[in-house]
C-alpha positions as CSV (number, residue, x, y, z in Angstrom):
1,Q,96.5,88.0,97.7
2,E,94.5,90.8,99.5
3,R,93.1,88.3,102.0
4,L,96.6,86.9,102.8
5,I,98.1,90.3,103.1
6,M,95.5,91.3,105.6
7,L,95.9,88.0,107.8
8,L,99.6,88.6,107.9
9,T,99.1,92.5,108.8
10,D,96.7,91.6,111.6
11,E,99.3,89.1,113.0
12,L,102.8,91.2,112.6
13,P,102.6,92.5,116.4
14,V,102.2,89.1,117.7
15,L,104.8,87.5,115.4
16,R,107.3,90.2,116.2
17,A,106.6,89.8,120.1
18,R,107.2,86.0,119.9
19,L,110.6,86.7,118.6
20,R,111.3,89.7,121.0
21,I,112.6,91.7,118.2
22,S,112.0,95.4,117.6
23,Q,110.5,97.1,114.6
24,D,113.9,98.3,113.6
25,E,115.4,94.8,113.6
26,L,112.5,93.2,111.7
27,S,112.4,95.9,109.3
28,R,116.3,95.6,108.7
29,N,115.8,91.9,108.2
30,I,113.3,92.2,105.5
31,G,114.6,95.1,103.7
32,I,112.3,98.1,104.5
33,S,112.6,101.1,106.5
34,R,111.4,101.1,110.1
35,Q,108.9,104.0,109.2
36,T,107.4,101.6,106.6
37,Y,107.4,98.7,108.8
38,S,105.6,101.0,111.4
39,L,102.9,102.2,108.9
40,I,102.2,98.5,107.9
41,E,101.8,97.1,111.5
42,N,99.5,100.0,112.4
43,K,97.5,99.5,109.4
44,K,98.3,103.1,107.7
45,Q,99.8,101.6,104.9
46,K,99.1,98.3,102.8
47,M,102.0,95.9,102.4
48,T,103.1,94.9,98.8
49,W,103.3,91.5,97.9
50,V,107.0,91.5,97.8
51,T,107.1,92.8,101.3
52,F,104.5,90.1,102.1
53,M,106.9,87.4,100.8
54,A,109.7,88.9,102.5
55,F,107.8,88.5,105.7
56,I,106.8,85.1,105.2
57,A,110.7,84.2,104.1
58,F,111.5,85.6,107.4
59,F,108.8,84.1,109.7
60,Q,108.9,80.7,108.2
61,N,112.6,80.2,108.9
62,N,112.1,80.8,112.6
63,P,110.4,77.8,114.7
64,K,109.0,80.5,117.1
65,T,106.8,81.9,114.3
66,R,106.6,79.1,111.7
67,S,103.8,77.2,113.5
68,T,101.6,80.3,113.6
69,L,102.1,80.7,109.9
70,V,100.8,77.1,109.5
71,S,97.9,77.5,111.5
72,M,96.9,80.6,109.6
73,G,96.9,78.8,106.3
74,L,99.8,81.1,105.0
75,I,102.4,78.3,104.4
76,R,102.0,74.7,104.5
77,E,104.0,72.1,106.8
78,S,106.6,70.5,105.1
């Protein structure tokens, strides 16, 4: 879990940029505050496993970010 969380944390700015959405919009979509999102993206707070799963659910359902998750080994191609 720790390795997967770190992999995703490192890629959050890139994934968010691909979708062209703000920290506020992304945080609202996954159910955390913008402040918490900012702390996670800036590596000042570690995300929980529940938050990790929320990010995965959000990003895997978007064609602009799904392929990145597959190439990182975070999800399998279905």
